[in-house]
C-alpha positions as CSV (number, residue, x, y, z in Angstrom):
1,X,29.8,-0.6,-81.1
2,X,32.0,0.0,-78.2
3,X,30.6,1.5,-75.0
4,X,32.7,3.4,-72.5
5,X,31.6,3.5,-68.9
6,X,33.3,5.8,-66.3
7,X,32.9,4.5,-62.8
8,X,33.9,5.8,-59.3
9,X,34.8,4.3,-56.0
10,X,32.9,5.9,-53.1
11,X,32.0,5.2,-49.5
12,X,29.3,2.5,-49.5
13,X,25.8,4.1,-49.5
14,X,24.7,2.0,-46.5
15,X,27.6,3.2,-44.3
16,X,27.1,6.0,-41.8
17,X,29.4,8.9,-42.7
18,X,31.7,10.3,-40.1
19,X,33.5,13.7,-40.3
20,X,37.2,13.7,-39.4
21,X,38.1,15.2,-36.0
22,X,40.1,18.0,-37.8
23,X,37.2,18.9,-40.1
24,X,39.2,18.4,-43.2
25,X,36.8,15.8,-44.8
26,X,35.0,12.6,-44.0
27,X,36.6,9.5,-42.6
28,X,37.6,6.8,-45.1
29,X,40.1,4.7,-43.2
30,X,38.7,1.2,-42.5
31,X,35.4,2.3,-44.1
32,X,33.6,0.0,-46.6
33,X,33.9,1.3,-50.1
34,X,31.9,0.3,-53.2
35,X,31.0,1.4,-56.7
36,X,28.9,4.5,-56.9
37,X,25.3,3.4,-57.3
38,X,24.7,5.6,-60.4
39,X,27.8,4.0,-62.0
40,X,26.4,0.6,-61.3
41,X,23.3,1.5,-63.2
42,X,25.5,2.7,-66.1
43,X,27.4,-0.6,-66.2
44,X,24.2,-2.6,-66.1
45,X,22.7,-0.6,-69.0
46,X,25.9,-1.2,-71.1
47,X,25.7,-4.9,-70.3
48,X,22.0,-5.1,-71.4
49,X,22.8,-3.3,-74.6
50,X,25.6,-5.8,-75.3
51,X,23.3,-8.7,-74.5
52,X,20.7,-7.4,-76.9
53,X,23.3,-7.3,-79.7
54,X,23.6,-3.5,-79.8
55,X,27.2,-3.4,-78.6
56,X,30.3,-5.6,-78.9
57,X,32.6,-4.3,-76.2
58,X,32.3,-2.6,-72.8
59,X,35.3,-0.6,-71.5
60,X,35.1,0.7,-67.9
61,X,37.3,3.6,-66.7
62,X,38.1,4.7,-63.2
63,X,40.3,7.6,-62.0
64,X,41.8,7.2,-58.5
65,X,44.1,5.4,-56.2
66,X,45.2,1.7,-56.3
67,X,42.0,0.6,-54.6
68,X,40.0,1.6,-57.7
69,X,41.2,-1.7,-59.3
70,X,38.8,-3.5,-57.0
71,X,35.9,-1.4,-58.3
72,X,37.0,-2.1,-61.9
73,X,37.1,-5.8,-61.1
74,X,33.5,-5.5,-59.8
75,X,32.4,-4.0,-63.2
76,X,34.3,-6.7,-65.1
77,X,32.5,-9.4,-63.0
78,X,29.2,-7.8,-63.8
79,X,30.0,-8.2,-67.5
80,X,32.3,-5.5,-68.8
81,X,35.2,-6.7,-71.1
82,X,38.2,-4.6,-70.0
83,X,39.2,-1.8,-67.8
84,X,41.4,1.4,-67.8
85,X,42.7,2.6,-64.4
86,X,44.1,6.1,-64.3
87,X,46.2,6.0,-61.2
88,X,46.3,9.1,-59.0
89,X,46.4,9.3,-55.2
90,X,44.9,12.8,-54.7
91,X,41.2,13.8,-55.1
92,X,40.4,14.8,-58.7
93,X,37.8,17.4,-59.6
94,X,35.1,16.9,-62.2
95,X,36.7,19.1,-64.8
96,X,40.0,17.1,-64.6
97,X,38.2,13.8,-64.8
98,X,36.2,15.1,-67.9
99,X,39.5,16.1,-69.5
100,X,41.0,12.7,-68.9
101,X,37.9,11.0,-70.2
102,X,37.9,13.1,-73.3
103,X,41.5,11.9,-74.1
104,X,40.4,8.3,-73.6
105,X,37.5,8.9,-76.0
106,X,39.9,10.1,-78.6
107,X,41.8,6.9,-78.2
108,X,39.0,4.4,-77.8
109,X,36.5,5.9,-80.2
110,X,33.4,4.6,-78.4
111,X,30.0,4.8,-80.1
112,X,28.3,5.5,-76.7
113,X,29.4,6.8,-73.3
114,X,27.2,5.9,-70.4
115,X,28.0,7.5,-67.0
116,X,26.2,7.9,-63.7
117,X,24.5,11.3,-63.4
118,X,26.5,12.0,-60.2
119,X,28.6,10.5,-57.5
120,X,27.1,10.2,-54.1
121,X,30.2,11.6,-52.3
122,X,30.5,15.0,-54.0
123,X,27.0,15.1,-55.6
124,X,28.5,17.5,-58.2
125,X,26.5,16.3,-61.3
126,X,29.1,17.9,-63.6
127,X,31.4,15.4,-65.3
128,X,29.0,14.1,-67.9
129,X,28.0,17.6,-69.0
130,X,31.6,18.8,-69.0
131,X,32.7,15.8,-71.1
132,X,30.0,16.5,-73.6
133,X,31.2,20.1,-74.0
134,X,34.9,19.0,-74.3
135,X,34.1,16.4,-76.9
136,X,31.3,18.3,-78.7
137,X,29.2,15.1,-78.4
138,X,25.3,15.3,-77.9
139,X,24.2,14.5,-74.4
140,X,21.2,13.0,-72.7
141,X,21.2,13.5,-69.0
142,X,19.1,11.9,-66.2
143,X,18.1,9.0,-68.5
144,X,15.4,6.7,-67.2
145,X,15.1,4.8,-70.6
146,X,17.2,4.5,-73.7
147,X,16.5,2.9,-77.0
148,X,19.1,2.6,-79.9
149,X,17.9,2.7,-83.5
150,X,20.7,2.5,-86.0
151,X,23.0,5.5,-85.5
152,X,20.5,7.3,-83.3
153,X,19.5,6.9,-79.6
154,X,16.3,7.9,-78.0
155,X,16.5,9.0,-74.4
156,X,13.7,9.5,-71.9
157,X,14.9,12.1,-69.4
158,X,13.6,12.7,-65.9
159,X,13.0,16.5,-65.5
160,X,11.3,18.6,-62.9
161,X,8.0,18.7,-64.9
162,X,7.9,15.0,-65.6
163,X,9.5,13.2,-68.5
164,X,11.2,14.5,-71.7
165,X,12.1,12.4,-74.7
166,X,14.9,13.4,-77.0
167,X,16.6,11.7,-80.0
168,X,20.4,12.0,-80.4
169,X,22.9,11.2,-83.1
170,X,25.6,8.8,-82.0
171,X,28.3,8.8,-80.7
172,X,26.6,10.4,-77.7
173,X,27.0,10.8,-73.9
174,X,24.3,9.5,-71.6
175,X,24.0,10.0,-67.8
176,X,21.9,7.6,-65.9
177,X,19.1,8.2,-63.4
178,X,17.9,5.8,-60.7
179,X,14.9,4.3,-62.6
180,X,16.8,3.3,-65.7
181,X,17.4,-0.3,-64.4
182,X,18.2,-2.5,-61.4
183,X,21.9,-3.5,-61.4
184,X,22.7,-7.3,-61.3
185,X,24.8,-9.1,-58.7
186,X,28.0,-10.6,-60.1
187,X,28.0,-14.4,-60.0
188,X,30.9,-16.4,-58.5
189,X,32.0,-17.8,-61.9
190,X,32.0,-14.3,-63.4
191,X,34.0,-13.0,-60.4
192,X,36.6,-15.6,-61.1
193,X,36.6,-14.8,-64.8
194,X,37.0,-11.1,-64.0
195,X,40.4,-11.7,-62.4
196,X,41.8,-12.6,-65.9
197,X,40.3,-9.7,-67.8
198,X,42.8,-6.9,-68.7
199,X,43.1,-3.6,-66.9
200,X,45.4,-1.0,-68.4
201,X,47.0,1.3,-65.9
202,X,47.7,4.9,-66.9
203,X,48.4,8.2,-65.2
204,X,47.1,11.7,-65.9
205,X,50.5,12.5,-67.5
206,X,49.9,9.8,-70.1
207,X,47.0,11.9,-71.3
208,X,48.7,15.3,-70.8
209,X,46.1,16.5,-68.2
210,X,47.0,18.8,-65.3
211,X,44.9,17.6,-62.3
212,X,46.0,20.5,-60.0
213,X,43.0,21.3,-57.8
214,X,41.2,24.6,-58.5
215,X,39.1,24.4,-55.4
216,X,40.1,24.3,-51.7
217,X,37.9,22.8,-49.0
218,X,38.1,25.0,-46.0
219,X,36.1,23.0,-43.5
220,X,33.7,20.1,-43.4
221,X,31.1,19.9,-40.6
222,X,28.2,17.6,-39.8
223,X,24.7,19.0,-40.2
224,X,22.9,20.0,-37.0
225,X,21.2,17.2,-35.1
226,X,17.5,16.9,-35.7
227,X,15.6,17.8,-32.5
228,X,13.1,15.4,-31.0
229,X,9.4,16.1,-31.8
230,X,6.7,16.7,-29.3
231,X,3.1,15.4,-28.9
232,X,0.2,17.8,-28.6
233,X,-3.2,17.1,-27.0
234,X,-5.5,18.7,-29.6
235,X,-5.7,20.8,-32.7
236,X,-5.9,24.1,-30.8
237,X,-2.5,23.3,-29.1
238,X,-1.0,22.4,-32.5
239,X,-2.2,25.7,-34.1
240,X,-0.9,27.6,-31.1
241,X,2.6,26.1,-31.4
242,X,2.7,26.5,-35.2
243,X,1.8,30.1,-34.8
244,X,3.7,31.2,-31.7
245,X,6.7,28.8,-31.6
246,X,7.4,27.7,-35.1
247,X,6.1,30.9,-36.7
248,X,4.9,29.2,-39.8
249,X,1.3,30.4,-39.7
């Protein structure tokens, strides 16, 4: 079985985000970038399935500028077999990415697609669901556990009320939640080996996909600064402030 894993390059989750002075977006120049954490979990799960004998090949896909090659190499160093880089310099919306991925699925014929449930920059949580609709493949979102049995896959999903377990026919699309696994660090030998693994470079035109944006960002602003707290001397003072100042009781 072949597993396809879409990955995205984002601002490192441990970096403080700064809004541009012209309020057109967030600052990315000279800012540390890394693989989206949910995508790392997806890559790790694919590798574990390959190690267990459930898969033979892992293909990672990234849509973005030339720097995405570095993110693909990270996935290859973790254990993926080859990469596909769809080169585009502008920001791409979830629907356009889903359309590109659907064309890649038509070519690659994977038995399973494992994607992060969302990217931490846009937090859209849309691509996996849109991809399932475009390809008419069953989907299991927010997966915290997956088990493959023949041509079926059992997915434990994290939902508002707790956990839900579903069984899907394969090929299927899975989106990963945080508790699915703990991604590994790439070893130095694997980092060196990743430099020789193939990456095919494509463009949206190769797949016949129009990536013209449908949305326009008008303004990006920082959230209001949190005000400092105060200390109260006793319960009576706390109740008085909650009632008369905060207005919550």
